[in-house]
N, C-alpha and C positions, 0 to 999 in steps of 0.2 A: 508311549512317551507320557510321563506324568505331567499333569497340568500344574503351572506355577501357583504357589499359594497366594491367597488374597493379600497377606501382609507384604509379600515380595512385590506384587503388582502395584500396591499402593506406594511403596517406597520408590519403585522405579518411576512411576508417573510423577511423584513429588519432586524427585531429583531432576527429571527432565524439564518440568515446569520451572523450577528455580534456575536451571541453566539457561533456559530461553528468556526468562524475564530479566535476568541480571543486566545484560547489555541494553535492552530496551528501556529499562528504568532510568539508566544513566543518560542515554541519548535523549529521551523524551523529557526528562527532568530539566536538562539544560535548554532544550528547544523551547519549552514554554516560558523560560526566563529571558529569551532573547529580546522581547519588547523593552525590558528594563535594561538589560546588559548593553545593547547596542547604543542606547542614548547616554548612559551614565558612566560607563567604564572607559578609560582612555584607550584601551585596546580595540574597542568597537567590534566591528565585524570580524577582524583578524582573530578575535576570540574563538571563532568557529573552527579555526585550524587545530585547536587543542582537541577537538572531537576525534581527530585522526588517531590520537593516542588511546582512545577507548577501544576495547575489544569489539569487533564487528559481530552483530547478530547473525545467526545462521541464515542461509539463503534458500534452503530447500523448503518449499511450502507444502503444507498438507491441510491447513485450516484457514488460511487467510493472509492478509497483508502483514501480520505480525507472526511470521511462520515459526519462529523459534519456540513459541508457546506450546505447539502441539506436534512438532515433527517427531520427537522421540516416542511420545505416547502412541501416536498413530502408527508409527513403525512397529512398535511392540504388538499393537492390536492386529495389524495386518499379518504379521508373521504367525500369530496365534490362530487367526482365522484360516490362513493358508494351510497350516499344519492340520487343523481340525477337518477341513474339507478333504484333504488328502487321505486322512485316516478313515473317513466315512465312505470314500469311493473305492470301488474295486480296482485292481491293477489294470484290467482291460479298459475300464472307463477312463482312467488316467492316461493310458497309452493312446487311446483314440482321441482324447481331448488335446493332447500335445503333438500328435503326429499328423493330424489332418486338419489344418486350419483352413478356413474359407477365404480364398483370395479376395473375393468381392468385399467381404466383411472387413478384412485387413485394410483394403484400399480406402473404404469409407471411414474406418477408424483413424487412419493416418490423416486424411483430409480434415476430419473433425478435430483431431488433436492439434494439427498445425494451425487451425483457426483459433483454437483456444490459447495456444502458445503465443500467437501474434497479438491476441487481445490482452494477454497478460503482460507482454512486453510494452505495449502502448500505454496501458494504464500505469505501469510502473515508471515509464518515461515521464509521464505527466506528474504523478504524485511524488516521485523521488528526485526529479530533475527540474522540470519546467515550473511547476507551481510554487515550490519553496523559493525559487529565485525571484518571484514577483510578489510574494506575500506582503513584504513591507511596503513596496511601492503602491499596491492596491489598497492597503488598509490604513497606513499611517496618515495619509491626508485627512482622514476622518477623525483623527485623534489617537492618543496612546491607548485609551480605553478600547476603541474599536480594534486596534491592532492586537492588543492583549486578548480580547475576547475571541478574535478570529483564530489566533494561535491555540489557545487553550481549548475552546469548544471544537475547533477543527480536529485537534488531536483526540478529543473525547469521542468524536463521532466514529472514529476507527473501531475501538472495541465494541461500541454499541452496534455497529453494522455486523461485526463478527457474531455477536450474540443473536442478532436477528436472523442471520443466515443459519444458525443452528436449529431454529424452529421453522423457518420458511426459506427453503433453498430453491432458487430458480435453476432449472436444468435445461431450459430452452435456449438455443443459440439466438433465436430472434429476440427473446426477452433480455438476454445479456447484452446483445447489440443495442437494443433500445435504451437500456440503462446506461451503457457506455456513451451513447449519443447525448443522453440527458446530462451526464457529467461533463462532457465536452462543451455543451452549451453554457453551463455554469462557469467552466474554465475560460471560455471565450469572453464572457462578461467580465471576469476578474482580470483577464489580460487587457481588455479595453480600458478598465480603470487604471491599470498600471501604466499603460501607454500615455494616458491623459494626465497622469500625475505630474505636478502636485495640485492640479485643479480638475479633478474628475467631477462628473455630475453629482448634484445634491450634496456637495461638500459643505460642511457647516450645519447640516440638518440632521434631525433624528432619523428621518427616513433613509438617508444615505448610510448611516451607521447600521441600521437594521438590515438593509439590503446587502451590504458587504459582508457582515458577519454571517447572515443566513446563507449567502451564496457559498462562503467557504465551508460551512458545516455541511450543506447539501452536496457540494462538489466532492469533498473528501469522503463523506459518508457513502455516496453512490459508488465511487471508485473502489472504496474498501469492500463494499458488498460484492462488487463484480469480481474482485481478486479472490475473495473467499469462495465464491461459487465456482470460479474457474479452477482454483486449486483443488477443491473438493471433487470436481469432475475428473481432473487429471489423476487424482489419487487412486482411482480404480485401475489405472494403467500400470501400477507397480513402480518399482525403483527406476526403470528407464524414463518413465513419464515425469517422475519427481525430479530427476536429474536435469531433464530438458527444461522443466519449469524453473529450476534454479538458475540455469543459464539464461533463460528468457528474462528473468527478473533483473539479473546483473547487466545484461546487454541493454535492455530498455532503460535502466537507470543511468548507465554510462552515456548512451546517446542523448538522453534528455538533459543531463548535466553539461555535456560538451556543446550541445546545440544552444544552450542559454549563455555560454561564456562570452561569445562575441557581442551580442546585443547589450549585455549588462556591463561588461568590463572593457570593451574596446570601442564600440560605437555609441555607448551611453544612450540607448533608446529610452531608457527609463530614468526619470529625473526625480530627485528628492527636494522637498522644500527646505528652506533655511529657517533656523530659529529666529524669533523676534521679527520676522518678515511675513507679510501677507501677499503672496504672489497672485492670489485670486481676487484681490480687491480692485476697485475702480481705478 
């Protein structure tokens, strides 16, 4: 089987990258403008409903929390590597490899993959459902600048974590669990700020602004790195593992969003301050 030409590979990778970036550019472009949109436009938060009209980014991950950027390219590379390995092995080796799997190895692999899928679902529930619902409540009491910086720098931490994972990838379950716990601690701090809104600790101080912005950056960056690492580990499982990862992402995101609907829209656990009023004054 003839190897694909370099120009064909470059064209394929370019088209896949453009396809993946198209939706994310639109979604992230609107998201970072929300601190201005929510306050100034008469549509306010209802404006987010228009996001449903945008094409949804692909859900099958291979390189991180922004999966559309690399799914096609990685798929192409995977097929090429698979074909190359089959051509290099003899028919007897291929038959032995496919006909006599180790039951114990399969069992351990299944438990390992299930843990990774659970970790992927939890991190996506937090980053795609829980945390976005409280970002304004946790940041806006410290001012519009703090809110804007939390949104912009928090979004920027995502690709930075992806690039970091390309050079330093954690493959240990203990390490990924520790990083997830660290992200949950930052998320718990942000949740506490949102619950205490509109008068969280250190409101009206520079220290409060720095802490809330830094917490958002580290929280989202840590979870982004975990999702990249988990997706990379699941990539070795081939198409079934990638399909299961896509399901885990969607299920986690769904449960995170549904779980935050009652406290935000029915019970009003989180409260916003009013313009021209100082609810934290004496």
